[in-house]
All heavy atoms as a GROMACS GRO file, in nm:
protein
  601
    1MET      N    1  -1.418  -0.428  -0.739
    1MET     CA    2  -1.473  -0.316  -0.813
    1MET      C    3  -1.543  -0.368  -0.937
    1MET      O    4  -1.494  -0.455  -1.007
    1MET     CB    5  -1.359  -0.221  -0.850
    1MET     CG    6  -1.408  -0.098  -0.921
    1MET     SD    7  -1.279   0.020  -0.955
    1MET     CE    8  -1.213  -0.048  -1.106
    2LYS      N    9  -1.657  -0.313  -0.964
    2LYS     CA   10  -1.733  -0.352  -1.083
    2LYS      C   11  -1.668  -0.292  -1.207
    2LYS      O   12  -1.610  -0.183  -1.201
    2LYS     CB   13  -1.877  -0.304  -1.071
    2LYS     CG   14  -1.951  -0.366  -0.956
    2LYS     CD   15  -2.087  -0.305  -0.941
    2LYS     CE   16  -2.151  -0.355  -0.814
    2LYS     NZ   17  -2.253  -0.267  -0.764
    3GLU      N   18  -1.681  -0.361  -1.319
    3GLU     CA   19  -1.628  -0.311  -1.445
    3GLU      C   20  -1.692  -0.176  -1.477
    3GLU      O   21  -1.811  -0.155  -1.456
    3GLU     CB   22  -1.658  -0.411  -1.556
    3GLU     CG   23  -1.583  -0.382  -1.683
    3GLU     CD   24  -1.603  -0.490  -1.788
    3GLU    OE1   25  -1.641  -0.603  -1.751
    3GLU    OE2   26  -1.580  -0.461  -1.905
    4HIS      N   27  -1.612  -0.081  -1.524
    4HIS     CA   28  -1.654   0.055  -1.564
    4HIS      C   29  -1.699   0.140  -1.445
    4HIS      O   30  -1.760   0.243  -1.464
    4HIS     CB   31  -1.766   0.051  -1.669
    4HIS     CG   32  -1.730  -0.028  -1.789
    4HIS    ND1   33  -1.628   0.007  -1.874
    4HIS    CD2   34  -1.781  -0.142  -1.839
    4HIS    CE1   35  -1.619  -0.082  -1.971
    4HIS    NE2   36  -1.709  -0.173  -1.951
    5GLU      N   37  -1.671   0.097  -1.322
    5GLU     CA   38  -1.706   0.176  -1.204
    5GLU      C   39  -1.592   0.274  -1.175
    5GLU      O   40  -1.476   0.237  -1.173
    5GLU     CB   41  -1.726   0.085  -1.084
    5GLU     CG   42  -1.770   0.156  -0.960
    5GLU     CD   43  -1.793   0.060  -0.844
    5GLU    OE1   44  -1.816  -0.059  -0.869
    5GLU    OE2   45  -1.787   0.106  -0.731
    6LYS      N   46  -1.624   0.400  -1.155
    6LYS     CA   47  -1.521   0.500  -1.123
    6LYS      C   48  -1.494   0.495  -0.973
    6LYS      O   49  -1.585   0.476  -0.894
    6LYS     CB   50  -1.566   0.638  -1.166
    6LYS     CG   51  -1.577   0.651  -1.316
    6LYS     CD   52  -1.580   0.796  -1.355
    6LYS     CE   53  -1.587   0.808  -1.505
    6LYS     NZ   54  -1.464   0.854  -1.563
    7LEU      N   55  -1.367   0.514  -0.937
    7LEU     CA   56  -1.328   0.511  -0.796
    7LEU      C   57  -1.344   0.648  -0.733
    7LEU      O   58  -1.307   0.749  -0.792
    7LEU     CB   59  -1.183   0.466  -0.782
    7LEU     CG   60  -1.152   0.322  -0.817
    7LEU    CD1   61  -1.003   0.295  -0.801
    7LEU    CD2   62  -1.231   0.226  -0.731
    8LYS      N   63  -1.398   0.650  -0.611
    8LYS     CA   64  -1.413   0.772  -0.533
    8LYS      C   65  -1.340   0.756  -0.401
    8LYS      O   66  -1.331   0.647  -0.346
    8LYS     CB   67  -1.561   0.798  -0.500
    8LYS     CG   68  -1.642   0.857  -0.609
    8LYS     CD   69  -1.781   0.888  -0.555
    8LYS     CE   70  -1.861   0.969  -0.652
    8LYS     NZ   71  -1.992   1.002  -0.596
    9CYS      N   72  -1.292   0.869  -0.348
    9CYS     CA   73  -1.234   0.870  -0.215
    9CYS      C   74  -1.348   0.860  -0.114
    9CYS      O   75  -1.446   0.934  -0.125
    9CYS     CB   76  -1.154   0.999  -0.194
    9CYS     SG   77  -1.094   1.021  -0.024
   10ASN      N   78  -1.335   0.771  -0.019
   10ASN     CA   79  -1.439   0.756   0.083
   10ASN      C   80  -1.444   0.874   0.181
   10ASN      O   81  -1.545   0.894   0.247
   10ASN     CB   82  -1.420   0.626   0.162
   10ASN     CG   83  -1.459   0.505   0.082
   10ASN    OD1   84  -1.382   0.459  -0.001
   10ASN    ND2   85  -1.578   0.454   0.105
   11CYS      N   86  -1.337   0.952   0.190
   11CYS     CA   87  -1.336   1.067   0.282
   11CYS      C   88  -1.402   1.189   0.220
   11CYS      O   89  -1.495   1.244   0.277
   11CYS     CB   90  -1.193   1.101   0.322
   11CYS     SG   91  -1.116   0.980   0.429
   12CYS      N   92  -1.352   1.232   0.105
   12CYS     CA   93  -1.400   1.358   0.046
   12CYS      C   94  -1.501   1.338  -0.067
   12CYS      O   95  -1.568   1.432  -0.108
   12CYS     CB   96  -1.283   1.442  -0.004
   12CYS     SG   97  -1.196   1.370  -0.146
   13GLY      N   98  -1.511   1.216  -0.119
   13GLY     CA   99  -1.608   1.187  -0.223
   13GLY      C  100  -1.565   1.221  -0.365
   13GLY      O  101  -1.639   1.196  -0.459
   14LYS      N  102  -1.445   1.277  -0.381
   14LYS     CA  103  -1.402   1.313  -0.516
   14LYS      C  104  -1.362   1.187  -0.595
   14LYS      O  105  -1.318   1.087  -0.538
   14LYS     CB  106  -1.287   1.413  -0.515
   14LYS     CG  107  -1.152   1.351  -0.489
   14LYS     CD  108  -1.040   1.447  -0.522
   14LYS     CE  109  -0.910   1.368  -0.512
   14LYS     NZ  110  -0.798   1.427  -0.573
   15TYR      N  111  -1.381   1.194  -0.726
   15TYR     CA  112  -1.337   1.085  -0.813
   15TYR      C  113  -1.185   1.086  -0.821
   15TYR      O  114  -1.124   1.193  -0.831
   15TYR     CB  115  -1.395   1.100  -0.954
   15TYR     CG  116  -1.541   1.065  -0.962
   15TYR    CD1  117  -1.637   1.165  -0.972
   15TYR    CD2  118  -1.582   0.932  -0.961
   15TYR    CE1  119  -1.772   1.133  -0.980
   15TYR    CE2  120  -1.716   0.899  -0.969
   15TYR     CZ  121  -1.811   1.000  -0.978
   15TYR     OH  122  -1.943   0.968  -0.985
   16LEU      N  123  -1.124   0.969  -0.816
   16LEU     CA  124  -0.980   0.960  -0.835
   16LEU      C  125  -0.948   0.981  -0.981
   16LEU      O  126  -1.020   0.933  -1.069
   16LEU     CB  127  -0.929   0.823  -0.787
   16LEU     CG  128  -0.952   0.794  -0.639
   16LEU    CD1  129  -0.917   0.650  -0.607
   16LEU    CD2  130  -0.869   0.889  -0.554
   17ARG      N  131  -0.841   1.058  -1.010
   17ARG     CA  132  -0.802   1.085  -1.148
   17ARG      C  133  -0.767   0.954  -1.218
   17ARG      O  134  -0.709   0.864  -1.159
   17ARG     CB  135  -0.682   1.180  -1.151
   17ARG     CG  136  -0.716   1.320  -1.110
   17ARG     CD  137  -0.600   1.416  -1.129
   17ARG     NE  138  -0.479   1.372  -1.062
   17ARG     CZ  139  -0.440   1.413  -0.941
   17ARG    NH1  140  -0.514   1.497  -0.874
   17ARG    NH2  141  -0.329   1.370  -0.888
   18GLN      N  142  -0.801   0.949  -1.345
   18GLN     CA  143  -0.782   0.826  -1.422
   18GLN      C  144  -0.724   0.860  -1.558
   18GLN      O  145  -0.763   0.958  -1.621
   18GLN     CB  146  -0.916   0.755  -1.439
   18GLN     CG  147  -0.908   0.623  -1.508
   18GLN     CD  148  -1.045   0.557  -1.518
   18GLN    OE1  149  -1.148   0.617  -1.487
   18GLN    NE2  150  -1.047   0.434  -1.563
   19SER      N  151  -0.629   0.779  -1.602
   19SER     CA  152  -0.571   0.790  -1.736
   19SER      C  153  -0.582   0.652  -1.799
   19SER      O  154  -0.507   0.561  -1.762
   19SER     CB  155  -0.426   0.836  -1.728
   19SER     OG  156  -0.369   0.838  -1.857
   20GLY      N  157  -0.678   0.633  -1.888
   20GLY     CA  158  -0.703   0.499  -1.942
   20GLY      C  159  -0.756   0.410  -1.832
   20GLY      O  160  -0.853   0.442  -1.765
   21GLU      N  161  -0.689   0.299  -1.811
   21GLU     CA  162  -0.728   0.205  -1.704
   21GLU      C  163  -0.653   0.233  -1.574
   21GLU      O  164  -0.676   0.167  -1.474
   21GLU     CB  165  -0.702   0.060  -1.749
   21GLU     CG  166  -0.787   0.015  -1.865
   21GLU     CD  167  -0.935   0.009  -1.830
   21GLU    OE1  168  -0.969  -0.043  -1.723
   21GLU    OE2  169  -1.015   0.059  -1.911
   22GLN      N  170  -0.560   0.328  -1.575
   22GLN     CA  171  -0.474   0.357  -1.460
   22GLN      C  172  -0.532   0.470  -1.376
   22GLN      O  173  -0.569   0.574  -1.428
   22GLN     CB  174  -0.334   0.396  -1.511
   22GLN     CG  175  -0.230   0.401  -1.405
   22GLN     CD  176  -0.185   0.264  -1.359
   22GLN    OE1  177  -0.206   0.165  -1.428
   22GLN    NE2  178  -0.126   0.258  -1.244
   23TYR      N  179  -0.537   0.451  -1.244
   23TYR     CA  180  -0.584   0.554  -1.151
   23TYR      C  181  -0.465   0.618  -1.082
   23TYR      O  182  -0.360   0.555  -1.068
   23TYR     CB  183  -0.675   0.493  -1.043
   23TYR     CG  184  -0.812   0.460  -1.093
   23TYR    CD1  185  -0.843   0.334  -1.140
   23TYR    CD2  186  -0.912   0.557  -1.092
   23TYR    CE1  187  -0.970   0.304  -1.187
   23TYR    CE2  188  -1.040   0.528  -1.138
   23TYR     CZ  189  -1.067   0.401  -1.186
   23TYR     OH  190  -1.193   0.373  -1.230
   24GLU      N  191  -0.484   0.745  -1.036
   24GLU     CA  192  -0.382   0.806  -0.951
   24GLU      C  193  -0.362   0.715  -0.830
   24GLU      O  194  -0.450   0.637  -0.794
   24GLU     CB  195  -0.424   0.945  -0.906
   24GLU     CG  196  -0.537   0.946  -0.804
   24GLU     CD  197  -0.573   1.085  -0.756
   24GLU    OE1  198  -0.484   1.155  -0.702
   24GLU    OE2  199  -0.689   1.124  -0.772
   25ASP      N  200  -0.246   0.724  -0.768
   25ASP     CA  201  -0.219   0.639  -0.653
   25ASP      C  202  -0.310   0.677  -0.537
   25ASP      O  203  -0.343   0.794  -0.518
   25ASP     CB  204  -0.073   0.653  -0.612
   25ASP     CG  205  -0.017   0.526  -0.552
   25ASP    OD1  206  -0.092   0.426  -0.542
   25ASP    OD2  207   0.100   0.525  -0.515
   26TYR      N  208  -0.355   0.580  -0.460
   26TYR     CA  209  -0.444   0.601  -0.348
   26TYR      C  210  -0.425   0.488  -0.249
   26TYR      O  211  -0.366   0.385  -0.281
   26TYR     CB  212  -0.591   0.608  -0.394
   26TYR     CG  213  -0.639   0.483  -0.464
   26TYR    CD1  214  -0.707   0.384  -0.393
   26TYR    CD2  215  -0.614   0.462  -0.599
   26TYR    CE1  216  -0.749   0.268  -0.456
   26TYR    CE2  217  -0.657   0.346  -0.662
   26TYR     CZ  218  -0.724   0.250  -0.591
   26TYR     OH  219  -0.765   0.134  -0.654
   27LEU      N  220  -0.473   0.507  -0.128
   27LEU     CA  221  -0.465   0.403  -0.025
   27LEU      C  222  -0.593   0.320  -0.030
   27LEU      O  223  -0.704   0.376  -0.021
   27LEU     CB  224  -0.450   0.467   0.114
   27LEU     CG  225  -0.451   0.370   0.233
   27LEU    CD1  226  -0.328   0.278   0.228
   27LEU    CD2  227  -0.454   0.448   0.363
   28HIS      N  228  -0.578   0.190  -0.045
   28HIS     CA  229  -0.692   0.098  -0.046
   28HIS      C  230  -0.683   0.014   0.080
   28HIS      O  231  -0.582  -0.051   0.105
   28HIS     CB  232  -0.688   0.009  -0.171
   28HIS     CG  233  -0.802  -0.086  -0.178
   28HIS    ND1  234  -0.929  -0.047  -0.213
   28HIS    CD2  235  -0.809  -0.219  -0.153
   28HIS    CE1  236  -1.009  -0.152  -0.211
   28HIS    NE2  237  -0.938  -0.257  -0.174
   29ILE      N  238  -0.786   0.018   0.162
   29ILE     CA  239  -0.788  -0.055   0.289
   29ILE      C  240  -0.900  -0.158   0.286
   29ILE      O  241  -1.013  -0.126   0.248
   29ILE     CB  242  -0.812   0.040   0.408
   29ILE    CG1  243  -0.704   0.147   0.414
   29ILE    CG2  244  -0.821  -0.038   0.539
   29ILE    CD1  245  -0.734   0.257   0.514
   30VAL      N  246  -0.867  -0.282   0.324
   30VAL     CA  247  -0.966  -0.387   0.344
   30VAL      C  248  -0.943  -0.443   0.483
   30VAL      O  249  -0.833  -0.483   0.518
   30VAL     CB  250  -0.951  -0.502   0.240
   30VAL    CG1  251  -1.052  -0.613   0.268
   30VAL    CG2  252  -0.966  -0.450   0.099
   31LYS      N  253  -1.046  -0.441   0.565
   31LYS     CA  254  -1.036  -0.493   0.702
   31LYS      C  255  -1.143  -0.598   0.724
   31LYS      O  256  -1.262  -0.572   0.711
   31LYS     CB  257  -1.053  -0.378   0.803
   31LYS     CG  258  -1.062  -0.422   0.947
   31LYS     CD  259  -0.938  -0.497   0.992
   31LYS     CE  260  -0.949  -0.538   1.139
   31LYS     NZ  261  -0.864  -0.650   1.172
   32HIS      N  262  -1.097  -0.719   0.756
   32HIS     CA  263  -1.187  -0.830   0.791
   32HIS      C  264  -1.193  -0.835   0.944
   32HIS      O  265  -1.092  -0.863   1.008
   32HIS     CB  266  -1.133  -0.963   0.736
   32HIS     CG  267  -1.111  -0.962   0.589
   32HIS    ND1  268  -1.215  -0.969   0.499
   32HIS    CD2  269  -0.997  -0.952   0.517
   32HIS    CE1  270  -1.165  -0.965   0.376
   32HIS    NE2  271  -1.034  -0.954   0.384
   33TRP      N  272  -1.307  -0.802   1.000
   33TRP     CA  273  -1.322  -0.798   1.145
   33TRP      C  274  -1.347  -0.938   1.199
   33TRP      O  275  -1.428  -1.012   1.147
   33TRP     CB  276  -1.436  -0.705   1.185
   33TRP     CG  277  -1.405  -0.562   1.155
   33TRP    CD1  278  -1.443  -0.492   1.045
   33TRP    CD2  279  -1.328  -0.474   1.234
   33TRP    NE1  280  -1.395  -0.365   1.050
   33TRP    CE2  281  -1.323  -0.351   1.166
   33TRP    CE3  282  -1.261  -0.486   1.356
   33TRP    CZ2  283  -1.254  -0.240   1.217
   33TRP    CZ3  284  -1.195  -0.376   1.406
   33TRP    CH2  285  -1.192  -0.255   1.337
   34GLY      N  286  -1.276  -0.970   1.306
   34GLY     CA  287  -1.290  -1.101   1.369
   34GLY      C  288  -1.351  -1.091   1.507
   34GLY      O  289  -1.425  -0.997   1.538
   35TYR      N  290  -1.314  -1.186   1.588
   35TYR     CA  291  -1.368  -1.194   1.723
   35TYR      C  292  -1.323  -1.076   1.808
   35TYR      O  293  -1.224  -1.011   1.781
   35TYR     CB  294  -1.325  -1.324   1.790
   35TYR     CG  295  -1.380  -1.446   1.721
   35TYR    CD1  296  -1.296  -1.533   1.653
   35TYR    CD2  297  -1.516  -1.472   1.721
   35TYR    CE1  298  -1.347  -1.644   1.588
   35TYR    CE2  299  -1.568  -1.582   1.656
   35TYR     CZ  300  -1.483  -1.667   1.590
   35TYR     OH  301  -1.533  -1.776   1.526
   36LEU      N  302  -1.398  -1.052   1.914
   36LEU     CA  303  -1.370  -0.949   2.013
   36LEU      C  304  -1.378  -0.807   1.956
   36LEU      O  305  -1.308  -0.717   2.000
   36LEU     CB  306  -1.234  -0.973   2.079
   36LEU     CG  307  -1.216  -1.109   2.148
   36LEU    CD1  308  -1.076  -1.122   2.202
   36LEU    CD2  309  -1.319  -1.129   2.257
   37SER      N  310  -1.460  -0.789   1.857
   37SER     CA  311  -1.487  -0.654   1.806
   37SER      C  312  -1.638  -0.639   1.795
   37SER      O  313  -1.712  -0.737   1.793
   37SER     CB  314  -1.421  -0.631   1.670
   37SER     OG  315  -1.495  -0.693   1.567
   38ASP      N  316  -1.684  -0.516   1.784
   38ASP     CA  317  -1.829  -0.496   1.768
   38ASP      C  318  -1.870  -0.512   1.621
   38ASP      O  319  -1.986  -0.489   1.587
   38ASP     CB  320  -1.871  -0.359   1.822
   38ASP     CG  321  -1.808  -0.243   1.748
   38ASP    OD1  322  -1.714  -0.264   1.669
   38ASP    OD2  323  -1.852  -0.128   1.770
   39ARG      N  324  -1.776  -0.554   1.537
   39ARG     CA  325  -1.805  -0.574   1.395
   39ARG      C  326  -1.775  -0.717   1.350
   39ARG      O  327  -1.745  -0.741   1.233
   39ARG     CB  328  -1.722  -0.476   1.312
   39ARG     CG  329  -1.759  -0.333   1.341
   39ARG     CD  330  -1.674  -0.239   1.261
   39ARG     NE  331  -1.725  -0.104   1.279
   39ARG     CZ  332  -1.651   0.003   1.280
   39ARG    NH1  333  -1.521  -0.006   1.263
   39ARG    NH2  334  -1.705   0.121   1.296
   40ASP      N  335  -1.781  -0.811   1.442
   40ASP     CA  336  -1.749  -0.951   1.413
   40ASP      C  337  -1.813  -0.998   1.283
   40ASP      O  338  -1.932  -0.975   1.260
   40ASP     CB  339  -1.799  -1.044   1.525
   40ASP     CG  340  -1.718  -1.031   1.653
   40ASP    OD1  341  -1.623  -0.950   1.656
   40ASP    OD2  342  -1.751  -1.102   1.749
   41GLY      N  343  -1.734  -1.062   1.198
   41GLY     CA  344  -1.787  -1.124   1.077
   41GLY      C  345  -1.818  -1.028   0.965
   41GLY      O  346  -1.885  -1.066   0.869
   42THR      N  347  -1.771  -0.903   0.973
   42THR     CA  348  -1.795  -0.810   0.863
   42THR      C  349  -1.661  -0.769   0.801
   42THR      O  350  -1.556  -0.783   0.861
   42THR     CB  351  -1.868  -0.682   0.910
   42THR    OG1  352  -1.788  -0.615   1.007
   42THR    CG2  353  -2.004  -0.714   0.967
   43THR      N  354  -1.669  -0.719   0.679
   43THR     CA  355  -1.552  -0.669   0.608
   43THR      C  356  -1.580  -0.527   0.564
   43THR      O  357  -1.688  -0.499   0.511
   43THR     CB  358  -1.519  -0.757   0.485
   43THR    OG1  359  -1.490  -0.889   0.531
   43THR    CG2  360  -1.401  -0.702   0.408
   44GLU      N  361  -1.485  -0.438   0.588
   44GLU     CA  362  -1.496  -0.299   0.543
   44GLU      C  363  -1.388  -0.275   0.438
   44GLU      O  364  -1.276  -0.325   0.449
   44GLU     CB  365  -1.477  -0.202   0.658
   44GLU     CG  366  -1.591  -0.206   0.758
   44GLU     CD  367  -1.574  -0.106   0.868
   44GLU    OE1  368  -1.492  -0.131   0.958
   44GLU    OE2  369  -1.643  -0.003   0.863
   45GLU      N  370  -1.424  -0.198   0.335
   45GLU     CA  371  -1.331  -0.168   0.226
   45GLU      C  372  -1.345  -0.020   0.192
   45GLU      O  373  -1.456   0.032   0.186
   45GLU     CB  374  -1.365  -0.255   0.106
   45GLU     CG  375  -1.263  -0.254  -0.002
   45GLU     CD  376  -1.288  -0.363  -0.107
   45GLU    OE1  377  -1.377  -0.447  -0.089
   45GLU    OE2  378  -1.215  -0.360  -0.206
   46MET      N  379  -1.230   0.047   0.172
   46MET     CA  380  -1.235   0.191   0.142
   46MET      C  381  -1.114   0.234   0.061
   46MET      O  382  -1.012   0.166   0.059
   46MET     CB  383  -1.242   0.271   0.271
   46MET     CG  384  -1.121   0.253   0.361
   46MET     SD  385  -1.146   0.317   0.528
   46MET     CE  386  -1.236   0.184   0.602
   47ASN      N  387  -1.131   0.348  -0.008
   47ASN     CA  388  -1.024   0.411  -0.085
   47ASN      C  389  -1.004   0.551  -0.031
   47ASN      O  390  -1.101   0.624  -0.010
   47ASN     CB  391  -1.063   0.418  -0.233
   47ASN     CG  392  -1.086   0.281  -0.291
   47ASN    OD1  393  -1.008   0.190  -0.271
   47ASN    ND2  394  -1.196   0.265  -0.362
   48ILE      N  395  -0.878   0.589  -0.010
   48ILE     CA  396  -0.846   0.720   0.045
   48ILE      C  397  -0.749   0.790  -0.051
   48ILE      O  398  -0.643   0.736  -0.082
   48ILE     CB  399  -0.780   0.708   0.184
   48ILE    CG1  400  -0.858   0.614   0.277
   48ILE    CG2  401  -0.759   0.846   0.247
   48ILE    CD1  402  -0.996   0.659   0.313
   49CYS      N  403  -0.786   0.911  -0.096
   49CYS     CA  404  -0.699   0.986  -0.188
   49CYS      C  405  -0.578   1.041  -0.112
   49CYS      O  406  -0.581   1.050   0.012
   49CYS     CB  407  -0.778   1.098  -0.257
   49CYS     SG  408  -0.817   1.240  -0.151
   50PRO      N  409  -0.471   1.078  -0.182
   50PRO     CA  410  -0.350   1.128  -0.116
   50PRO      C  411  -0.374   1.251  -0.028
   50PRO      O  412  -0.317   1.263   0.081
   50PRO     CB  413  -0.256   1.163  -0.231
   50PRO     CG  414  -0.302   1.078  -0.345
   50PRO     CD  415  -0.451   1.066  -0.327
   51GLU      N  416  -0.460   1.343  -0.071
   51GLU     CA  417  -0.486   1.463   0.007
   51GLU      C  418  -0.553   1.430   0.140
   51GLU      O  419  -0.517   1.482   0.245
   51GLU     CB  420  -0.573   1.562  -0.072
   51GLU     CG  421  -0.504   1.620  -0.194
   51GLU     CD  422  -0.509   1.528  -0.317
   51GLU    OE1  423  -0.587   1.430  -0.318
   51GLU    OE2  424  -0.432   1.555  -0.411
   52CYS      N  425  -0.653   1.342   0.136
   52CYS     CA  426  -0.722   1.303   0.259
   52CYS      C  427  -0.630   1.222   0.350
   52CYS      O  428  -0.636   1.236   0.473
   52CYS     CB  429  -0.848   1.223   0.226
   52CYS     SG  430  -0.981   1.327   0.158
   53LEU      N  431  -0.545   1.140   0.293
   53LEU     CA  432  -0.451   1.062   0.373
   53LEU      C  433  -0.357   1.155   0.449
   53LEU      O  434  -0.332   1.137   0.568
   53LEU     CB  435  -0.372   0.965   0.285
   53LEU     CG  436  -0.271   0.878   0.359
   53LEU    CD1  437  -0.341   0.789   0.462
   53LEU    CD2  438  -0.191   0.795   0.261
   54ARG      N  439  -0.304   1.258   0.380
   54ARG     CA  440  -0.217   1.356   0.447
   54ARG      C  441  -0.291   1.426   0.561
   54ARG      O  442  -0.238   1.442   0.671
   54ARG     CB  443  -0.165   1.459   0.346
   54ARG     CG  444  -0.034   1.419   0.281
   54ARG     CD  445   0.028   1.535   0.204
   54ARG     NE  446  -0.050   1.573   0.086
   54ARG     CZ  447  -0.050   1.507  -0.030
   54ARG    NH1  448   0.024   1.400  -0.044
   54ARG    NH2  449  -0.123   1.550  -0.130
   55ALA      N  450  -0.412   1.471   0.535
   55ALA     CA  451  -0.490   1.541   0.637
   55ALA      C  452  -0.520   1.449   0.755
   55ALA      O  453  -0.516   1.491   0.872
   55ALA     CB  454  -0.620   1.593   0.577
   56TRP      N  455  -0.550   1.323   0.727
   56TRP     CA  456  -0.584   1.226   0.831
   56TRP      C  457  -0.463   1.195   0.918
   56TRP      O  458  -0.469   1.202   1.040
   56TRP     CB  459  -0.637   1.100   0.764
   56TRP     CG  460  -0.680   0.988   0.854
   56TRP    CD1  461  -0.735   0.997   0.978
   56TRP    CD2  462  -0.672   0.850   0.824
   56TRP    NE1  463  -0.762   0.871   1.027
   56TRP    CE2  464  -0.724   0.778   0.933
   56TRP    CE3  465  -0.626   0.778   0.714
   56TRP    CZ2  466  -0.731   0.640   0.937
   56TRP    CZ3  467  -0.634   0.639   0.717
   56TRP    CH2  468  -0.686   0.572   0.827
   57THR      N  469  -0.348   1.165   0.855
   57THR     CA  470  -0.231   1.119   0.932
   57THR      C  471  -0.156   1.231   1.002
   57THR      O  472  -0.081   1.204   1.095
   57THR     CB  473  -0.134   1.040   0.842
   57THR    OG1  474  -0.092   1.122   0.733
   57THR    CG2  475  -0.200   0.913   0.789
   58LYS      N  476  -0.176   1.357   0.961
   58LYS     CA  477  -0.102   1.467   1.027
   58LYS      C  478  -0.144   1.483   1.172
   58LYS      O  479  -0.069   1.536   1.253
   58LYS     CB  480  -0.118   1.598   0.950
   58LYS     CG  481  -0.248   1.667   0.971
   58LYS     CD  482  -0.252   1.802   0.899
   58LYS     CE  483  -0.389   1.859   0.916
   58LYS     NZ  484  -0.393   1.988   0.973
   59ASP      N  485  -0.261   1.434   1.208
   59ASP     CA  486  -0.308   1.444   1.346
   59ASP      C  487  -0.284   1.317   1.429
   59ASP      O  488  -0.324   1.311   1.544
   59ASP     CB  489  -0.457   1.479   1.349
   59ASP     CG  490  -0.483   1.620   1.298
   59ASP    OD1  491  -0.397   1.708   1.320
   59ASP    OD2  492  -0.587   1.642   1.236
   60PHE      N  493  -0.217   1.218   1.370
   60PHE     CA  494  -0.186   1.096   1.445
   60PHE      C  495  -0.089   1.131   1.558
   60PHE      O  496   0.004   1.209   1.539
   60PHE     CB  497  -0.119   0.992   1.355
   60PHE     CG  498  -0.211   0.915   1.265
   60PHE    CD1  499  -0.343   0.952   1.245
   60PHE    CD2  500  -0.165   0.804   1.197
   60PHE    CE1  501  -0.426   0.881   1.160
   60PHE    CE2  502  -0.247   0.731   1.112
   60PHE     CZ  503  -0.377   0.769   1.094
   61LEU      N  504  -0.108   1.072   1.673
   61LEU     CA  505  -0.014   1.090   1.783
   61LEU      C  506   0.121   1.027   1.748
   61LEU      O  507   0.226   1.083   1.778
   61LEU     CB  508  -0.071   1.026   1.911
   61LEU     CG  509   0.009   1.044   2.038
   61LEU    CD1  510   0.024   1.192   2.072
   61LEU    CD2  511  -0.057   0.970   2.152
   62ILE      N  512   0.119   0.912   1.683
   62ILE     CA  513   0.240   0.844   1.635
   62ILE      C  514   0.233   0.844   1.483
   62ILE      O  515   0.144   0.782   1.424
   62ILE     CB  516   0.248   0.700   1.688
   62ILE    CG1  517   0.249   0.702   1.842
   62ILE    CG2  518   0.370   0.629   1.632
   62ILE    CD1  519   0.233   0.565   1.906
   63ALA      N  520   0.325   0.915   1.420
   63ALA     CA  521   0.324   0.927   1.274
   63ALA      C  522   0.352   0.792   1.209
   63ALA      O  523   0.428   0.711   1.262
   63ALA     CB  524   0.430   1.028   1.230
   64PRO      N  525   0.291   0.766   1.094
   64PRO     CA  526   0.321   0.642   1.021
   64PRO      C  527   0.468   0.640   0.980
   64PRO      O  528   0.528   0.744   0.956
   64PRO     CB  529   0.232   0.650   0.897
   64PRO     CG  530   0.130   0.753   0.927
   64PRO     CD  531   0.191   0.847   1.025
   65SER      N  532   0.525   0.520   0.973
   65SER     CA  533   0.662   0.506   0.924
   65SER      C  534   0.666   0.545   0.778
   65SER      O  535   0.575   0.513   0.701
   65SER     CB  536   0.710   0.361   0.939
   65SER     OG  537   0.710   0.324   1.074
   66CYS      N  538   0.771   0.614   0.739
   66CYS     CA  539   0.786   0.656   0.600
   66CYS      C  540   0.932   0.639   0.562
   66CYS      O  541   1.020   0.688   0.633
   66CYS     CB  542   0.743   0.801   0.586
   66CYS     SG  543   0.748   0.860   0.416
   67TYR      N  544   0.959   0.567   0.453
   67TYR     CA  545   1.096   0.543   0.410
   67TYR      C  546   1.100   0.527   0.259
   67TYR      O  547   0.998   0.497   0.196
   67TYR     CB  548   1.154   0.418   0.479
   67TYR     CG  549   1.060   0.300   0.479
   67TYR    CD1  550   1.060   0.210   0.373
   67TYR    CD2  551   0.971   0.279   0.583
   67TYR    CE1  552   0.972   0.102   0.372
   67TYR    CE2  553   0.884   0.172   0.583
   67TYR     CZ  554   0.886   0.083   0.476
   67TYR     OH  555   0.798  -0.023   0.475
   68PRO      N  556   1.216   0.550   0.197
   68PRO     CA  557   1.227   0.541   0.052
   68PRO      C  558   1.204   0.398   0.001
   68PRO      O  559   1.237   0.302   0.070
   68PRO     CB  560   1.369   0.584   0.020
   68PRO     CG  561   1.431   0.626   0.148
   68PRO     CD  562   1.341   0.588   0.260
   69THR      N  563   1.147   0.389  -0.115
   69THR     CA  564   1.126   0.260  -0.180
   69THR      C  565   1.207   0.260  -0.309
   69THR      O  566   1.203   0.354  -0.386
   69THR     CB  567   0.976   0.242  -0.214
   69THR    OG1  568   0.902   0.254  -0.093
   69THR    CG2  569   0.950   0.106  -0.277
   70THR      N  570   1.282   0.152  -0.330
   70THR     CA  571   1.370   0.148  -0.448
   70THR      C  572   1.300   0.093  -0.571
   70THR      O  573   1.340   0.120  -0.682
   70THR     CB  574   1.496   0.066  -0.419
   70THR    OG1  575   1.458  -0.064  -0.375
   70THR    CG2  576   1.580   0.132  -0.311
   71GLU      N  577   1.196   0.014  -0.551
   71GLU     CA  578   1.120  -0.041  -0.664
   71GLU      C  579   0.979   0.014  -0.662
   71GLU      O  580   0.908  -0.001  -0.565
   71GLU     CB  581   1.114  -0.194  -0.656
   71GLU     CG  582   1.244  -0.261  -0.691
   71GLU     CD  583   1.228  -0.412  -0.701
   71GLU    OE1  584   1.125  -0.458  -0.754
   71GLU    OE2  585   1.316  -0.482  -0.653
   72LEU      N  586   0.940   0.079  -0.770
   72LEU     CA  587   0.804   0.130  -0.780
   72LEU      C  588   0.721   0.035  -0.862
   72LEU      O  589   0.766  -0.013  -0.966
   72LEU     CB  590   0.805   0.270  -0.845
   72LEU     CG  591   0.883   0.376  -0.770
   72LEU    CD1  592   0.882   0.507  -0.846
   72LEU    CD2  593   0.826   0.396  -0.630
   73LEU      N  594   0.600   0.009  -0.816
   73LEU     CA  595   0.513  -0.084  -0.887
   73LEU      C  596   0.433  -0.014  -0.993
   73LEU      O  597   0.397   0.096  -0.986
   73LEU     CB  598   0.417  -0.152  -0.787
   73LEU     CG  599   0.487  -0.231  -0.678
   73LEU    CD1  600   0.384  -0.283  -0.580
   73LEU    CD2  601   0.566  -0.346  -0.735
   0.00000   0.00000   0.00000
């Protein structure tokens, strides 16, 4: 991310809320595509806000694993 660049959700386009240098929690995905894909040698990067993540995963045939975390970062 470039300095002073505001983060947007790649799904809905809204700016992620920010307090100082801290952003609301969001899902950041980086995928480096390798062999045997139609995207060989490319990298995709995206940010997904919590609302879009909920909407996206509710339609998954197999729900993502979800469990309590004892240490918050």
